[in-house]
N, C-alpha and C positions, 0 to 999 in steps of 0.2 A: 504493500500500500504506500503510495507516495505521500509526501508531506502535504500535498494539496487535497488529500482525502480529508473532508471536514471533521469526521469523527476521530480520526487519528490525531489531527491537529488539536481538537478540543481536549482530548485526553492529555496531550503533551502540555498544553497550557495549564491544565489542572496540576500535573506533576511538577511543573516548574514552580507554581505558586506554593505547592505543598513543601518545597524546600525552604521557603521563606516564612513558614508558619507551622507551629507544632500541631498538626491536625490528627485527630483520633483516627487510627488505621481503619476502624469500622466505617467511619464517615467517608473516608477516601475511597474505600471499596464500594460503598453504595453509590457514590457520585460517578464512578467509572462504569456503571452498568445501569440502564434504565430500570425502574421498578417493574414495569411490565410493558409489553407491546401487545395491543389488542388488534386482531385482524377480523374483519367482518366481510360477508358477501353482500353485495348490493344489487339485487336483480331489478331490471328495469324493462318495462314494456315500451318499446319505441313507438313513435307515431304510426309507423307502417305495420304495426302488429307484431314485429319480431321481438324476441327476448334477448337481452344482453345481460351478462352478470359481471359487474365491476368489483374490484377489490377495494375495500376501505380499511383504514387503520387508524390507530391512535397510539402514539408513544407517550407513556406517562413516565417522565424521567425521575422526578423526586418531589415528595410532598412534605418534607420536614417542616417547612415554614408555613404551609397552608395548602389549599386546593391546587392541583395542577393547573397551569395556565399557559395558553399559547394557541397559535393559529391553526386553521384548517385550510388546506389548499386543494384545489381541483386541478390536477396536472397529469398529462399522459405519462411523463417519465418521472416517477418518484423514486429517488435514490434513498434507500433506508439509512445509509450512513449519514447522508445529509440531514435527514429528518431527526436522527438520534442526536446529531451535533446541535441542531437548532433547538431541540427540547432541552438539552444540557445548557445551552447558552441562555435559555429562558430562566432556568433555575438560578444561574449566576446573576443574570440581569436583575431579577426580582430581589435577590439578596443585596446587590450593589445599591439599588435605588430604594431599598428598604420598604417593600410592600409585602404583605403576608400571603404570598403565593409561592408555589413551586413551579416546575417547568414541565411543559407538554407540547406536543406538535402532532399533526395528523392530516388526514385528507383522503381523497379518492383518486385512484389511477384513471383519470378520464380527461378528455379534451372538451371542456364546456363550450368552446367556440363552434364545435360541430354538432351542437344539440339545439333543439327548439326550446323556447321558454318553458313549455309544458313539460318536456322531457327533463329539463334541469330541475324544475320544481319537484317532479315525482322522484327523481334520483335523490335530491337533498332530503326530502321528507322520509324516504326509506332509510337513508344513511342515519338520520337523526333517531329513527326508531331503533335501529340496530345499536347505536351508541348509547341509547338512553340508560342501560344498566350501569354504565361506567362513568357517566358525567352527571353534574348536578352542582348547585350553587356552593356546596361545601365539599365537593369531591373533585371536580374537574370543570373548569370554565373556559371553553374554547372561544375563538375570536376569528375575524377575517384574516386571510393571508393571500397567497397568489390565486388570482381568478375567483375570489369569493368576496362578498360585499354585504352591506346591511340587509338587503332583501333576503339573501341566503341565510343570514343569521336569524332573521325573523321567522323563516320557515322552520328552522331548527328549534327555536324557542316555542313555536306553536305546537310542534309535535311532542316536544318534551312536556309541555304544560298539559296536553291532553292525557298523557300517561300518568303525570303527577296528580292530575285531578284538580289542578288550580293554576292560574296564571303565574308563571315563574320567570320573570324577566332576568333574574340574576344568574340563570344557567349559562348565559352567553353574553359577550360584550361586542361592541362595534355595531349595535343596533341603530336604526333610524331614531331620531329624537322622539317622534310620536309613539314609538314602541319601547321607550325607556332608555334610549341612548343618552349620552352626556354631551352637553355643550362643550365646545373646545376640542372634541376628539379628532376632527380632521387635521387641525393645526398641531396637535400634541407632539408628534415625533420631531417635526422640523423645529418647533418652538423649543423643545427640550434640548435639541442640539445647539441651538442659538444660545440658550442659557449656559450650557456646558462650556462652549467656546468663550463666552464673556468671562466666566469664572477663571479659566486658565490664563486668559490674557491679563486679568487683574492680578493673579498670583505672580505673573512674570513682569508686571508693571509695563505692559505694552498698551499704548493708546490705540483705540479702534479706528479712529478717523483715517480714511485713505488706504487702509490695508486692502490688498488685492486678493481676490478669491476666484478659484475655478471650481465648478461643480459638475461632476460626472453623474448624470441622472437627474432629469428635470421632471420627475413624477410628482406625486403628492408631497413627499418628504422634501425633495430638493427645491420645489417651487416655493413652499412656505418658508424654508430656511433662507432662500435667496431674498425673498421679500423682507424678512426681518433684518438680514445683514445690510440690505440697501437702506432701510430706515435708520440703522445704527450709524450710517455714514461710511460704510465700507464700499469698495468698488468691486462689484461682481463683473469679471472681465470675460468669462467663458461659461457656456452651458452646453450640455449635450443630452441627447436621448439615444435610444438604440439605433435610430436612423441617421444620426449625424450630429453636428454641433456648430455653434457660432463662437467666434473669438474677436473681441474688440479691446485691444490693449488699453485704450483710454477709459474703458468702463462702459457697460451696457446702460444706455440712457434710462430705460424704464422696464423693470421686471414685469410689471402688470401688463404692459403692452405686448411684451414677448409671450406672456401667458395667454393673452387673448388670441394672438397670432397662432400659437401652438394648438389651442382649442379648436380654432377654425380649420387649420391645415393638417392637423394630426402629427406635426413634427416641428422641432425647434429650428432645424436647418432652414436658412432663408429668412428667418424672422429678424430682419434689420429694420428697426422701427425709428422713424422720426415723427414725433407726435403719434397719431393713430395710424399712420401709413406705414405698413410693414411689407417690404419686398426686397429682392436682390439688388434693385437699382440703388438702394441706399447704402449698400455694402461699402463702396469706395468712399462715399462722403463720411462714413463713420470710421474709416480706417480699419474695417473688419475683414475677416476671412473665414471661410468654412474650415471646420476642424473635425477630425474623427474623435470618437469617444476615447480611443486609446491615447491619442496625442495630447488630449486635454490634461492627462496625468503628468505630462512633462513640461508644462508651461512655467515660465518664470514668475511665480506668484508667491505671496506670503502664506496663503492658506489653501490647501487642497482638500476637496470634499468628495471622496468616493461614496456616492449615494445610489449606485446602480446594483451591480452584481457582486457575488463573492469572488475571491481570487483575482480581483482586478489588478492588484499590486503584487508583482512577482519578482523573483531575483533578476529576471531579464530587464524589467523597466525600473526597478527601485533605484538603481544607480543614476538614472536620468531625472529623478524627481528633484525639483529645485525649491519646492515649498519648504518653509521652516516648521509649519504645523500641519498635521493631517487630522482632519475631523472625520472619523469613520461613521457614516450614517447608514451604510449598507451593513448587512450581517456578514462577518467574515471576509471583508474585502482585501485583507492583507495576508499573504502566505507567511509561514514561519521564516523562510529565507529572506523575504523582503523586510520583515521585522528586524532581522539581524543587521541588514544594511542600514536601516533607519537609525538603529541604535548606534552604529559606528559613525554615522554622519551627524549624530546629535539632533535628529529631527524629532520633534515632539509629536507622538501619536496619541490622540485622545481616543481610547478604544471603543469599539462598537457597543460592548456590554454596558458602558456608561453613556456614551454620546447619544445612542438612539433609544435610551430607556424611557424617554418621555411618553412614548406611545403606551407602554404597559402601565406606567404610573397613572395615566388618565383612564385606562381600562379598569384599573383598580378603583378609581374614583366613581366610574360608572357602576361597577358592581356594588360599591358601598351605598351609593344613592338608591339603587334598586332594593337592597336588603333593608335599608332603613327608611324606605319610602320618602326620600328627600329629593329635591331638585335644586342644584346649585347654579348660580349665574356663571357666565363665561369668565367674568373677572375673578370670581372666587376660585374657579378651576385653575386659571392661569397663575394666580397667587400661590395656591397650594403646590402646583407643579414647580414653580420657581423655587419654593422652599425645599422641595424634595431634591431637585437637581443641584442647588447650591450646597446643601448638606452632603450629598453624595460626592460631589467634586472635591469638597474640602477634605473629607475622609480619605479619598484616594490620593490626593496631593500630599497630605501629611504622611501617609504610609510610604509613598514614593520617596519623599525626602528623608524620612527616618531610616528606611532600609536601603536607600540608594539603588532603587530598582525602577524599571520603566513604569509608566502609568498603566499599561496593560497588566503587568505582573501585580501592581499595587491594587488594581480593581479586583483581581482574583483573590488576593489576600484579604481585601475588605469583605468580599463575599464569604470566604471561608471563616473569617472571624464571626460573621453574622450567623452562618449555618451552624457553627460550633456551639452556639448558645443553646441549641436544641438538643435534647438527649437522644442519642442514637441507641436503640435497643440492640444488645448483643445477639 
């Protein structure tokens, strides 16, 4: 198994952290193996009358701190090592951000883009029925992930509620507002990353104004983050999505206009906006050029944000990275070899398990509001999120300084400290 196998890498990260913290061997053993992997069959009658049986699953990694928590994905190629790693990272992430959840991940081996709306609904409801014995507000609380959304979460909640005999919104998070979702959830991951970046800039006494930023991945997370950085006075100079990217060394004039352009055209490439007019003819006037998602990682900027896929930063391109700070908004965007390069170049990496934990923090707020029948304002959600992110960043920074280790290693030590407060049965 290569170092780029996510599950191998996750276990290595854990073992490295364990060298810096006196962990109970029983806890270490538990964390290196998921508690259970549940596999279910999901039979579906297609619109044409044919029957197909899909495989569904749920990896429940660890519940020492509370119910398993993590996304459900609908994807034709589900790699079990990747899902195990993602469930492990959820355990770590929840411990780092200090919410009372463990880690989980799951989904169905299916391509939802090849299904009708009716087929997708029938598949989801059957999957929810099959999962119902192993999920619940105090057992395992799934959420959206790749190719799943608030509508799919609503179907799961409805099926679970039928079986439970009462409306149970807290069984799942990422719901639409009118079905018990939380205000501030769409912004949460990007906003949390923004708070994390500000914390570390403050620790390093770096002024924010005029700092240049390149963001690989202009989806939900990258777009909200770009918007907040722009408001802070930083210069976002490059953005990309899977189809291409734009680079303007002087700074992109308006993130919101680029967002509108991408919403209309389906891609960020070509979104050179002067006022509300966005097209290629403005490229020269703005001193811009088209750029690939790969090349965006090598730009001469202060801050680089990988917010797209895992393994984006490898030993091949790590040497070409010119940024001083890397804010990991994707899960697992940096291979172990790339990490070693960044360490030797003294590049600060704000790790994924801390940087992108704002999403799960607000998922916890949604669950809490459901359980306690409360409804918080967006301002209250953002204030609580900032408190969580600031405290987590401070803990990680202090451990990093005290033990003279990287922020990634420090985040894991912070998680292990938190997990070690819970008694592990022999």
